[in-house]
C-alpha positions as CSV (number, residue, x, y, z in Angstrom):
1,M,225.4,-59.0,45.4
2,H,221.8,-58.4,46.2
3,R,221.6,-61.9,47.5
4,T,224.5,-61.4,49.9
5,L,222.8,-58.2,51.2
6,S,219.5,-59.9,51.8
7,I,221.2,-62.7,53.7
8,A,222.9,-60.1,55.9
9,A,219.7,-58.3,56.5
10,L,218.1,-61.5,57.7
11,A,220.9,-62.3,60.0
12,A,220.6,-58.7,61.5
13,S,216.9,-59.2,62.1
14,A,217.5,-62.5,63.8
15,F,220.0,-60.9,66.1
16,V,217.5,-58.2,67.1
17,S,214.9,-60.8,67.8
18,T,217.2,-62.8,70.0
19,L,218.0,-59.7,72.0
20,A,214.3,-59.0,72.5
21,V,213.7,-62.5,73.6
22,A,216.5,-62.2,76.1
23,A,215.1,-59.0,77.4
24,D,211.7,-60.7,77.8
25,T,213.2,-63.4,80.0
26,T,215.2,-61.1,82.3
27,D,212.4,-60.6,84.9
28,G,209.9,-63.0,83.5
29,R,207.8,-60.2,81.9
30,P,207.2,-59.6,78.3
31,A,209.1,-56.8,76.7
32,G,207.3,-53.4,76.9
33,H,205.4,-54.4,80.0
34,Q,204.4,-51.5,82.2
35,P,204.0,-52.2,86.1
36,Q,200.5,-51.5,87.5
37,P,200.3,-48.7,90.1
38,A,200.2,-49.6,93.7
39,A,196.8,-49.3,95.5
40,G,196.1,-45.7,96.4
41,S,198.6,-44.1,93.9
42,A,198.0,-42.4,90.6
43,P,198.5,-44.0,87.3
44,A,201.8,-43.3,85.6
45,V,201.9,-40.4,83.3
46,P,203.9,-40.5,80.1
47,A,206.7,-38.1,80.1
48,P,206.3,-34.9,78.2
49,Q,207.2,-35.1,74.5
50,A,208.8,-32.3,72.6
51,A,206.6,-30.5,70.2
52,R,207.6,-28.5,67.1
53,N,206.5,-25.2,65.9
54,D,205.1,-24.7,62.5
55,S,208.5,-24.5,60.9
56,G,209.3,-28.0,62.2
57,T,212.2,-26.7,64.2
58,S,212.9,-25.3,67.7
59,P,211.3,-28.0,69.9
60,Q,209.2,-26.6,72.8
61,P,208.0,-28.5,75.8
62,N,204.4,-29.3,76.2
63,D,202.7,-28.4,79.6
64,Q,203.4,-30.9,82.4
65,V,200.3,-32.2,84.2
66,I,200.7,-34.0,87.4
67,P,197.3,-35.7,88.4
68,D,198.3,-36.2,92.1
69,D,199.6,-34.5,95.0
70,L,203.0,-32.9,94.5
71,I,205.4,-32.6,97.4
72,V,208.7,-30.7,97.0
73,Q,211.1,-31.3,99.8
74,G,213.1,-28.1,99.1
75,S,212.7,-24.6,97.8
76,Q,210.9,-23.6,94.5
77,C,211.6,-20.8,92.1
78,L,208.9,-19.9,89.5
79,G,209.6,-17.4,86.6
80,I,211.8,-16.9,83.6
81,D,214.7,-15.4,85.5
82,C,215.1,-18.5,87.9
83,V,218.7,-20.1,87.4
84,N,220.3,-23.3,88.1
85,N,221.7,-23.5,91.6
86,E,219.4,-20.6,92.7
87,A,220.5,-19.3,96.2
88,F,217.3,-19.6,98.1
89,G,218.4,-18.7,101.5
90,V,215.5,-19.3,103.7
91,D,213.0,-18.8,100.9
92,T,210.5,-21.6,100.4
93,L,208.8,-20.2,97.3
94,R,210.2,-17.6,95.1
95,L,208.6,-15.7,92.1
96,K,211.4,-14.3,90.0
97,E,210.9,-12.3,86.8
98,N,210.1,-8.8,85.9
99,N,206.3,-9.1,86.4
100,T,205.3,-11.2,89.4
101,R,201.6,-12.0,90.0
102,I,199.6,-14.5,91.8
103,V,196.0,-15.1,90.5
104,F,193.3,-16.8,92.5
105,Y,191.1,-17.8,89.6
106,D,187.8,-19.1,91.1
107,T,185.7,-21.2,88.6
108,S,182.7,-21.5,90.8
109,T,179.3,-21.1,89.3
110,G,175.8,-20.5,90.3
111,T,175.3,-18.7,93.7
112,F,178.8,-19.6,95.0
113,P,181.1,-16.8,95.4
114,N,183.5,-16.6,92.4
115,H,185.4,-13.3,92.4
116,K,188.9,-13.6,91.0
117,W,191.8,-12.1,93.0
118,Q,195.4,-11.2,92.3
119,L,198.4,-10.5,94.5
120,T,200.4,-7.9,92.6
121,A,204.0,-6.9,93.2
122,N,204.9,-3.5,91.6
123,D,203.5,-1.8,88.4
124,S,204.6,-3.4,85.2
125,A,205.0,0.0,83.3
126,S,208.1,2.1,83.4
127,G,208.0,4.7,86.1
128,G,205.1,2.9,87.9
129,L,204.8,2.4,91.6
130,N,206.7,0.0,93.8
131,R,203.8,-1.5,95.4
132,F,202.1,-4.6,96.8
133,S,198.5,-4.8,96.1
134,I,195.4,-7.1,96.4
135,E,193.4,-6.7,93.2
136,D,189.8,-7.7,92.5
137,L,190.0,-8.9,88.9
138,T,186.3,-9.3,88.6
139,T,185.5,-5.7,89.4
140,A,188.9,-4.4,88.1
141,T,189.5,-2.7,91.5
142,I,192.4,-2.4,93.8
143,P,191.1,-2.2,97.4
144,F,194.4,-2.8,99.1
145,T,197.9,-1.4,98.3
146,V,201.2,-1.1,100.4
147,L,203.9,1.2,99.1
148,P,207.6,1.1,100.5
149,A,206.7,2.2,104.0
150,P,208.5,2.3,107.5
151,N,208.4,-0.4,110.1
152,D,205.0,-1.0,111.8
153,S,203.1,1.2,109.5
154,L,200.2,-1.2,110.1
155,Y,200.4,-3.6,113.1
156,I,197.7,-5.8,114.4
157,S,198.5,-7.3,117.8
158,N,197.3,-10.7,119.0
159,S,194.5,-9.0,120.9
160,G,193.1,-7.5,117.6
161,R,194.4,-4.0,118.4
162,I,195.7,-2.0,115.5
163,G,198.8,0.0,115.7
164,L,199.8,2.8,113.2
165,R,203.6,3.3,113.3
166,T,203.7,1.2,116.5
167,N,204.1,-2.5,117.4
168,A,202.6,-2.1,120.9
169,P,199.0,-0.7,120.4
170,V,197.5,0.0,123.9
171,L,193.9,0.7,122.6
172,D,191.7,-0.7,119.7
173,V,193.5,1.9,117.4
174,H,196.8,3.4,118.5
175,M,198.6,6.1,116.4
176,L,202.2,7.0,117.0
177,T,204.1,9.8,115.2
178,T,206.7,12.3,116.2
179,N,204.5,15.5,115.4
180,T,200.7,15.8,115.7
181,P,199.1,12.5,115.0
182,G,195.7,13.1,113.4
183,I,193.0,11.9,111.0
184,R,191.5,13.6,108.1
185,L,187.9,13.6,107.0
186,D,187.8,14.6,103.5
187,Q,184.4,14.9,101.6
188,S,184.7,15.5,97.8
189,N,182.1,17.0,95.7
190,G,181.5,13.7,93.7
191,D,177.9,13.3,94.9
192,G,176.9,16.9,94.3
193,F,177.6,18.1,97.9
194,A,180.2,20.9,98.6
195,A,183.6,19.7,99.2
196,Q,184.7,20.0,102.9
197,T,187.8,18.8,104.7
198,W,188.1,18.4,108.6
199,D,191.2,17.3,110.6
200,V,191.0,15.9,114.1
201,A,194.5,15.8,115.7
202,A,196.4,16.4,118.8
203,N,199.8,17.5,120.1
204,E,201.5,18.8,123.3
205,A,199.7,22.1,122.9
206,N,196.1,21.0,122.3
207,F,193.5,18.5,120.9
208,F,191.8,20.2,118.2
209,V,189.3,20.1,115.3
210,R,190.6,22.0,112.3
211,D,188.4,23.3,109.6
212,V,190.9,22.9,106.6
213,T,188.5,24.2,104.0
214,G,187.7,27.3,106.0
215,G,191.2,28.5,106.2
216,S,192.6,25.9,108.7
217,R,190.6,27.6,111.6
218,L,190.5,25.7,114.9
219,P,186.9,26.1,116.2
220,F,187.3,23.5,118.9
221,R,190.3,23.0,121.2
222,I,191.1,21.1,124.4
223,R,194.3,22.1,126.5
224,P,196.4,19.6,128.3
225,G,195.7,19.4,132.0
226,A,192.0,20.3,131.6
227,P,190.0,18.8,134.6
228,T,187.6,16.0,134.4
229,S,184.1,16.9,133.1
230,S,185.2,20.3,131.9
231,I,182.5,19.7,129.3
232,D,180.2,16.9,130.2
233,I,177.0,16.0,128.1
234,A,174.6,13.9,130.1
235,A,172.2,11.3,128.6
236,S,169.4,13.8,128.9
237,G,171.3,16.2,126.6
238,N,172.0,18.6,129.5
239,V,175.5,20.2,129.2
240,G,177.7,20.5,132.2
241,I,180.7,22.9,132.5
242,G,182.7,21.6,135.3
243,T,180.0,19.2,136.5
244,A,179.3,15.5,135.7
245,S,175.7,15.8,136.6
246,P,174.2,18.9,134.8
247,A,170.8,19.7,136.1
248,A,169.8,21.9,133.2
249,K,170.4,22.5,129.6
250,L,173.5,24.3,130.6
251,D,174.9,23.8,134.0
252,V,178.0,25.8,135.0
253,A,179.8,24.9,138.1
254,G,181.4,28.2,138.8
255,D,181.6,31.8,137.5
256,M,180.5,32.8,134.1
257,L,182.2,35.8,132.2
258,V,180.1,37.0,129.3
259,H,181.6,39.5,126.8
260,G,178.3,40.5,125.5
261,T,174.6,40.5,126.1
262,I,172.6,37.7,127.8
263,A,169.2,37.6,126.1
264,Q,166.5,35.6,127.7
265,L,163.2,34.4,126.0
266,S,160.4,36.6,127.2
267,S,157.9,36.6,124.3
268,R,154.2,36.7,125.1
269,S,153.9,33.7,122.7
270,A,156.0,31.6,124.8
271,K,154.1,32.2,128.1
272,E,150.8,31.2,129.6
273,H,148.7,31.4,132.8
274,F,149.0,35.1,133.2
275,E,147.8,36.4,136.6
276,P,147.9,40.2,137.8
277,V,150.3,41.1,140.4
278,D,149.6,43.0,143.7
279,G,152.4,45.5,143.5
280,A,151.8,46.7,147.0
281,G,152.1,43.1,148.3
282,V,155.3,42.5,146.4
283,L,156.6,45.7,147.8
284,A,155.8,44.7,151.3
285,R,157.3,41.2,150.9
286,L,160.4,42.9,149.4
287,A,160.7,45.2,152.4
288,A,160.6,42.2,154.7
289,L,163.2,40.3,152.7
290,P,166.6,39.9,154.3
291,I,169.4,41.4,152.1
292,S,173.0,40.9,153.0
293,T,176.5,40.7,151.6
294,W,178.3,37.3,151.3
295,N,180.7,35.2,149.4
296,Y,180.5,31.7,147.9
297,I,182.1,29.0,149.9
298,G,185.7,28.5,148.8
299,A,185.7,31.8,146.9
300,G,187.2,33.9,149.7
301,D,186.3,37.3,151.1
302,G,187.7,39.1,148.1
303,D,184.8,37.9,146.0
304,R,181.8,39.5,147.8
305,H,178.2,39.7,146.5
306,L,174.9,41.4,147.7
307,G,171.5,40.0,147.7
308,P,169.1,37.6,149.3
309,V,169.7,33.9,149.7
310,A,167.6,31.6,147.5
311,E,165.7,30.0,150.4
312,D,164.4,33.5,151.6
313,F,163.5,34.7,148.1
314,H,161.6,31.5,147.3
315,A,159.8,31.7,150.6
316,A,158.8,35.3,150.0
317,F,157.6,35.1,146.4
318,G,157.3,31.4,145.7
319,L,159.1,31.8,142.4
320,G,161.2,29.1,140.5
321,A,161.3,25.4,140.7
322,S,163.9,25.3,143.5
323,D,164.7,27.1,146.7
324,H,168.4,26.7,145.9
325,F,168.5,29.0,142.9
326,V,167.2,32.5,142.0
327,A,166.4,33.3,138.4
328,P,167.6,36.7,137.1
329,T,164.2,37.1,135.5
330,D,162.4,36.6,138.9
331,V,164.7,39.2,140.6
332,A,164.1,41.7,137.7
333,G,160.4,41.0,138.0
334,V,160.2,41.6,141.7
335,A,162.2,44.8,141.3
336,L,159.9,46.1,138.4
337,A,156.8,45.2,140.4
338,S,158.2,47.1,143.4
339,V,159.2,50.0,141.4
340,K,155.6,50.2,140.0
341,A,154.2,49.9,143.5
342,L,156.4,52.8,144.7
343,Q,155.5,54.7,141.6
344,E,151.8,54.3,142.6
345,E,152.6,55.3,146.1
346,V,154.4,58.4,144.8
347,R,151.5,59.2,142.5
348,E,149.0,58.9,145.4
349,R,151.1,61.1,147.7
350,D,151.6,63.6,144.9
351,E,147.8,63.9,144.6
352,R,147.5,64.2,148.4
353,I,150.2,67.0,148.4
354,D,148.4,68.7,145.5
355,Q,145.2,68.6,147.5
356,L,147.0,69.9,150.6
357,E,148.6,72.7,148.6
358,A,145.2,73.8,147.2
359,R,143.7,73.9,150.6
360,L,146.6,75.8,151.9
361,R,146.3,78.4,149.1
362,E,142.6,78.8,150.0
363,L,143.5,79.4,153.6
364,E,146.1,81.9,152.7
365,D,143.6,83.7,150.5
366,L,141.1,83.9,153.4
367,V,143.8,85.2,155.8
368,R,144.7,87.9,153.3
369,R,141.1,89.0,152.8
370,G,140.4,89.0,156.5
371,A,143.5,91.2,157.1
372,R,142.1,94.0,154.9
């Protein structure tokens, strides 16, 4: 019996050898021969083998390594929720699972930039944000986040202009909203400074600056329709009201209405080159100064004024830097000097009158004595 089995085994072995030889002679290559890769192509990589876990059951695939370019002429789905016959539509690449992330893991060393970045879609925690973010994994910061937002919330045109809620930005930054577009300037107290919040906004009623911290007061407003150069600050720092070429620190092209007191600097500490004034001469020049009533050109006859013209005033007293303007201080100074000169004249006349009255009394006494 054992002999018979041995003969059968030998016969089977011979049959297998015959099949192997036949296989070798099919294409003239020995059995098990692997073709050499063509020039420029990568060497063949063995197919992944099944690996078993510690229990020896439940085979799990190894990682698949492709040491060459990979071209997929179709769509691709990555993630544990991808299914067979995935309906891609026009998607080229789809990430499909409950936590989708793309990590840019830079392995550069030395002085080369090596921050690691991540594209994140939605928070992973229950109740978290629906968001798309760019995260800096190296510094654990999230510099950019987009939540579900309306169309054109941020739009950059082909000219580089930025639109906020508009896809047709006209200027470098263009904001469009249905009610009061504005920006907020919000300083926290994180660096030890007091917290302060300002708004700069505009609507059909005005352009304004709002002090949010100070009770939302509006300290600065511009109304629609205001003329050009209503407020104009020149390169010199001069401020024009109604003029584009202010000739002084404050140049007002028109009338001024002051609900209060105008106080001009007149301190001795701010003045120099003092010279005495000949009051009588000032009074004489004032007496010769033409005074008339008039109105400014374009103001109409209903807005009349009284006084000299600047040219005559400047010619008479030589005051001021221009013969086109009269300073209220100079007018007041001329008036005070003239009043003092008149006061001196009155004093001299009073003395003369006193003398005459004394002589008159003496004469009257003589007359009375002679009559006796």
